[in-house]
FIPAKE-987173 format. One record per residue (C-alpha): residue in three letters; x, y, z. Coordinates in steps of 0.001 Angstrom, whole numbers, padded with zeros to 6 digits, always signed. Example, Ala and Ser with C-alpha at 12.3 -4.5 7.8 and 13.67 -1.06 7.14 Angstrom:
BEGIN
ALA+012300-004500+007800SER+013670-001060+007140
END
This chain:
BEGIN
MET+008598+002841+027738ALA+007428+006095+026045ARG+008715+006477+022459GLY+011930+006945+020575PHE+014422+005556+018085GLU+017454+003270+018290VAL+020051+002147+015762ILE+019672-001545+014892SER+022628-003807+015692GLN+023585-004365+012025TYR+024253-000618+011621ARG+025803+000263+015017GLU+029215+000938+013459SER+027810+002800+010420ASP+027430+006346+011784ILE+023631+006260+011590LYS+021896+009396+012869LEU+018783+008974+014986PRO+015708+010738+013579ILE+015185+014292+014823ARG+012682+017080+014275LYS+014165+020087+012477THR+012015+022796+014096ALA+010075+023234+017328LEU+006729+022943+015489SER+007618+020045+013167ALA+005419+016970+013597GLY+007785+014578+011858TYR+011133+013062+012786ASP+013357+012975+009699LEU+014469+009472+008692THR+017766+009322+006829ILE+018911+006458+004655ALA+021624+004075+005833GLN+023459+003622+002519ASP+023649+004988-001021ILE+020786+003731-003189THR+019879+003745-006859LEU+016197+003934-007732LEU+015377+002612-011188PRO+012438+004176-013054GLY+009156+002347-012491LYS+010616+000146-009724VAL+010236-000208-005954ILE+013178-000695-003619LEU+013223-001254+000150VAL+015498+001481+001435PRO+017205+000773+004787THR+017215+003438+007498GLY+019293+001533+010061VAL+016864+002481+012837LYS+013953+001019+014749ALA+011238+002752+016790TYR+009733+001943+020155MET+006420+003325+021391GLU+003472+002697+023690GLU+001156-000185+022770ASP-001671+002116+021629GLU+000570+004031+019186TYR+002052+003575+015741LEU+004673+005406+013732GLY+003324+006787+010462ILE+005952+006986+007717HIS+005614+009720+005075ILE+007970+010600+002238ARG+009415+014113+002502SER+007592+016328+000017GLY+010599+018195-001417LEU+012392+015021-002451ALA+009160+013462-003696ILE+008367+016411-005949LYS+011897+016915-007298HIS+012434+013244-008146SER+008887+011789-008640LEU+009257+009496-005628SER+006598+008049-003364LEU+006132+005320-000805ILE+004490+002479-002715ASN+001867+002092+000015GLY+001239+005834+000417GLN+001885+005879+004152GLY+003833+003262+006046ILE+002623+002072+009425ILE+005084+000798+012030ASP+003179-000998+014800ALA+004422-001064+018393ASP+005070-004818+018207TYR+007343-004420+015165TYR+010068-003231+017557ASN+012711-005912+018219ASN+010836-008584+016235GLN+012732-011855+015622GLU+013118-011427+011867ASN+014739-008012+011475GLU+014931-006375+014926GLY+012286-003827+013874HIS+014394-002252+011117ILE+012406+000513+009427LEU+012576-000068+005677LEU+011125+002469+003257PRO+009331+000975+000194VAL+010202+003762-002263PHE+008725+003853-005776ASN+010414+005865-008540GLN+007477+007131-010605GLY+009742+009090-012919SER+011420+008084-016156GLU+014988+008631-014947LEU+017338+006864-012564VAL+017577+008537-009134ILE+020653+008196-006917ILE+020276+009113-003254THR+023241+009173-000901LYS+023594+007886+002636GLY+022345+010396+005195THR+019705+011941+002912ARG+016487+012755+004783LEU+014077+010702+002674ALA+011038+010281+004905GLN+009609+011422+008185GLY+007980+009521+011005ILE+005080+010849+013044PHE+003870+009099+016201TYR+000077+008642+016404LYS-002350+007307+019018TYR-005092+004992+017769LEU-008411+003686+019108LYS-009842+000163+019353THR-013443-001022+019048ASP-015394-002056+022142ASN-015328-005741+021147ASP-011625-005887+020158CYS-010099-009040+021649VAL-006860-009693+019732ASN-004159-010873+022130ASN-001397-012261+019904LEU+001737-010297+019038ARG+003832-010136+015870SER+006623-012644+015498GLY+008036-011684+012075GLY+009353-008534+010451PHE+008358-006501+007388GLY+004909-007513+006096SER+004445-010270+008695THR+000878-009382+009744GLY-000345-010139+006209GLN+000742-013793+006404
END
């Protein structure tokens, strides 16, 4: 299976660009937004990317806001770093759509246009404990493991 990105079916006709690295030594794949958004001061909005990620079962995709945009506009991911698990891909609820929970920490409205590189995704390997015995897989979408 390896790892990569695909456009979700809802956005197939929307000219969504798959995430890419900008330089040979970049760790992150730039995630662009799928539509124009308005971020109100002091509020969180789930920003659609129009893409999903597939990866090996012992990997996750870490989501990080791009620093330039964050500094210029006082933006952050509300949870600091997002984690996309391998079993989020093609889940029943939202097909694995990567949504960015962006918080506008500033005092002014921020408008970001479709195609803006808002975040970056970095693939990571992770380890399990010796006595780990979880066998069930995710069935829902965003936030479903907390239910």
